[in-house]
MIDREN-55959 format. One record per atom (N, C-alpha, C): residue in three letters; x, y, z. Coordinates in steps of 0.02 Angstrom, whole numbers, plus 32768, in hexadecimal, padded with zeros to 4 digits. Each point is the difference from the previous one (the first is absolute). Layout:
% residues N
ALAXYZ
...
This chain:
% residues 101
UNK80297FC48000
UNK7FD7803C8000
UNK802B803F8000
UNK80367FFD8025
UNK802C803B8004
UNK801F800F7FBB
UNK80187FCC7FDE
UNK801D800A7FBE
UNK7FCC801D7FD0
UNK7FC17FE78005
UNK7FCB801C7FD6
UNK7FF5804A800E
UNK800D8014803E
UNK7FF780468013
UNK803E802A7FF0
UNK80367FDF7FE9
UNK803B80257FEA
UNK803780088033
UNK80007FD78035
UNK803780058031
UNK80117FBB801C
UNK803B7FFC801D
UNK80167FC38022
UNK800A80108049
UNK7FD97FE1802C
UNK800680108048
UNK803F7FE2801E
UNK8017801D8036
UNK80367FE38028
UNK7FDD7FD48033
UNK80027FBF7FF5
UNK7FDC7FD1802B
UNK802B7FED803B
UNK7FE7800D803D
UNK80247FEE803C
UNK7FE47FC18020
UNK7FC27FF17FF1
UNK7FDF7FC6801F
UNK7FC67FEB7FD3
UNK7FF97FBF7FF7
UNK7FC57FE57FDE
UNK7FDE7FD18031
UNK7FBF80068006
UNK7FDC7FD6802F
UNK7FC17FE37FE2
UNK7FE67FCE8021
UNK7FC37FDE7FEA
UNK7FC58013802D
UNK800D800A803F
UNK7FCA800D8030
UNK7FEC80497FFF
UNK7FC0800D7FF2
UNK7FE780447FFB
UNK800A80258041
UNK7FF47FE08039
UNK800880228040
UNK80488014800D
UNK80307FD87FEA
UNK804680128007
UNK800F803F7FD7
UNK7FE780017FC2
UNK800C80397FD5
UNK7FDF803F801C
UNK7FC37FF9801A
UNK7FDF8039801E
UNK8027801A803D
UNK801C7FD18027
UNK802880148039
UNK803E80267FEC
UNK80217FEB7FCA
UNK803B80247FE8
UNK7FED80467FE7
UNK7FC780057FDE
UNK7FE980427FEA
UNK7FF1802D803C
UNK7FDE7FE48032
UNK7FEF8026803C
UNK803F80188024
UNK80367FD87FFD
UNK803F80138020
UNK802680347FD7
UNK7FE380137FC6
UNK802180337FD7
UNK80387FE67FD5
UNK80007FBF7FF3
UNK80377FE27FDB
UNK7FF47FFC7FB4
UNK7FCD801F7FE7
UNK7FF680017FB8
UNK7FB87FF97FEC
UNK7FF77FE97FC3
UNK7FBE7FF57FE3
UNK7FFB7FB77FEA
UNK7FC37FEA7FF3
UNK7FF67FBB7FED
UNK7FC37FF97FD4
UNK80007FCE7FD5
UNK7FC47FEC7FDB
UNK7FDE7FCB8028
UNK7FC2800D8014
UNK7FD97FD08028
UNK7FB880007FE7
UNK7FDB7FCB800F
UNK7FB880037FF2
UNK7FE18037802C
UNK7FDC802D7FE2
UNK7FE380388026
UNK7FC37FEA8026
UNK7FFB80158040
UNK7FC37FF08026
UNK7FC7802E7FEA
UNK7FC27FEF8013
UNK7FC8802C7FED
UNK80088047801A
UNK801B8009803D
UNK800B8042801B
UNK804680177FEA
UNK800480317FD5
UNK804080137FE3
UNK802C802B802D
UNK7FEB800C803E
UNK802B80238030
UNK80027FDA8042
UNK7FFC7FBE7FFD
UNK7FFE7FD7803C
UNK804280048026
UNK7FFD80038043
UNK803E7FFE8027
UNK801E7FBA7FFC
UNK80417FFE8005
UNK80227FC08002
UNK7FF17FDF8043
UNK7FF67FBE8002
UNK7FF37FDF8041
UNK803680118033
UNK7FEB8012803D
UNK802F80118034
UNK801980477FFD
UNK7FE380287FD4
UNK801680467FF8
UNK7FC3802C7FF2
UNK8006803F8015
UNK7FCA802E7FEF
UNK8011802A7FC3
UNK80397FEF7FE0
UNK801580257FC5
UNK7FDB7FE57FC2
UNK7FDD802A7FDC
UNK7FDE7FE87FC5
UNK80317FF47FC7
UNK7FF47FCB7FDB
UNK80267FF37FC3
UNK7FD580177FC7
UNK801C80247FD2
UNK7FDB80177FC6
UNK80067FCC7FC8
UNK7FC87FE97FE6
UNK7FFF7FD07FCA
UNK7FE880227FC0
UNK80217FF27FCA
UNK7FEB80187FBF
UNK7FF57FC37FD3
UNK7FCA80007FDB
UNK7FF27FC97FD3
UNK802D80067FC3
UNK80207FC97FED
UNK802A7FFE7FC4
UNK7FD27FF17FC5
UNK8002802D7FCE
UNK7FD47FF77FC6
UNK802A80037FC0
UNK7FE17FEC7FCA
UNK801E80037FBE
UNK80407FD77FF9
UNK80077FCD8028
UNK80387FD37FFB
UNK7FE77FB9800B
UNK80227FD27FE2
UNK7FED7FBA800B
UNK802C7FE58038
UNK7FE47FFA803B
UNK80237FE38039
UNK7FED7FB68005
UNK80327FD58006
UNK7FF47FB98002
UNK80207FE4803F
UNK7FDC7FD38021
UNK801C7FDE803A
UNK7FF17FB67FF8
UNK80337FD78007
UNK7FF67FB87FFC
UNK7FE17FE78041
UNK7FCD7FD77FF9
UNK7FE17FE1803A
UNK7FF97FB67FF3
UNK7FF27FDA8033
UNK7FF77FB87FF8
UNK7FC57FE8802A
UNK7FF27FC17FF9
UNK7FCA7FE08026
UNK80207FC58024
UNK7FF07FF88040
UNK801C7FC98027
UNK7FC77FD8801F
UNK80097FBE8002
UNK7FCF7FD58021
UNK80237FBF8013
UNK7FE47FDC802E
UNK801D7FC08015
UNK7FEC7FCB7FCD
UNK80307FEA7FD8
UNK7FF37FCF7FCC
UNK7FEB7FBD801C
UNK80117FF3803F
UNK7FF07FBF801E
UNK7FB97FFC801B
UNK7FDB80387FFE
UNK7FBB8000801B
UNK7FCE80137FCA
UNK7FC47FE68007
UNK7FCA80127FD3
UNK7FE280428016
UNK7FFA802E7FD2
UNK7FE380418011
UNK7FB47FFC8004
UNK7FE28026802D
UNK7FB780068001
UNK7FE8801E7FBE
UNK7FC07FF97FEF
UNK7FE780157FBF
UNK800E80497FED
UNK7FF48030802D
UNK800A80477FED
UNK8049800F7FF1
UNK80307FEE802B
UNK8046800D7FEF
UNK80157FDA7FC1
UNK7FE57FC57FF6
UNK80107FD87FC4
UNK7FEB80267FC1
UNK7FC2801C8001
UNK7FE880267FC6
UNK802C803E7FF4
UNK801280218037
UNK802C803A7FFA
UNK80437FEC7FE0
UNK801E7FCC8019
UNK80407FE97FE6
UNK7FF97FEC7FB6
UNK7FCC7FDB7FEF
UNK7FF67FED7FBA
UNK7FF9803D7FD4
UNK7FDC80328018
UNK7FF7803E7FD9
UNK804280247FF6
UNK802680088036
UNK804180227FFB
UNK802E7FDB7FD0
UNK80037FBE8007
UNK802C7FD97FD5
UNK7FEB80057FB6
UNK7FBF7FFD7FF3
UNK7FEA80027FBA
UNK800980467FE2
UNK7FF180348026
UNK800780457FE6
UNK804880147FF6
UNK802D7FE68029
UNK804680147FFB
UNK80277FD57FCF
UNK7FE27FC97FE9
UNK80257FD27FD5
UNK802F7FD48028
UNK7FFD80048041
UNK802D7FD9802B
UNK7FEC7FB78005
UNK7FC27FEF7FEF
UNK7FE97FBB8007
UNK802D7FD07FDB
UNK801A80157FC7
UNK802B7FD47FD8
UNK80447FF58021
UNK8013802C8030
UNK80427FFB801F
UNK7FFE7FDE8045
UNK7FC57FED8018
UNK7FFB7FDF8041
UNK80097FB67FF5
UNK80307FE08023
UNK800B7FB87FF8
UNK7FC07FD9800F
UNK7FF67FC97FDC
UNK7FC57FD6800A
UNK7FFA7FEC8049
UNK7FC38001801B
UNK7FF57FED8045
UNK800F80368032
UNK8016803A7FEA
UNK80128037802E
UNK7FCB80368005
UNK7FD280027FD0
UNK7FCE80368001
UNK7FC37FEB8028
């Protein structure tokens, strides 16, 4: 996203946990790309300092996600339908080893 905007950031830390990133922002250690909460000026947990959120628009932001389940157990009907839907829509059904879905 930064390259699309025309700059290369000086990255000091990369994180996965949104709360960790919010904590670093609250500590004044920089900025971060995070999923925005509904309240765009929500205080960071454990702080009364509001974090300002801006929606990123006009860019294609992509995040890889996955689905996890216990292959050794039979899923109840609703989670099974959800898993089947995710696998069929993503094209992942062809990549799941037989007996694992």
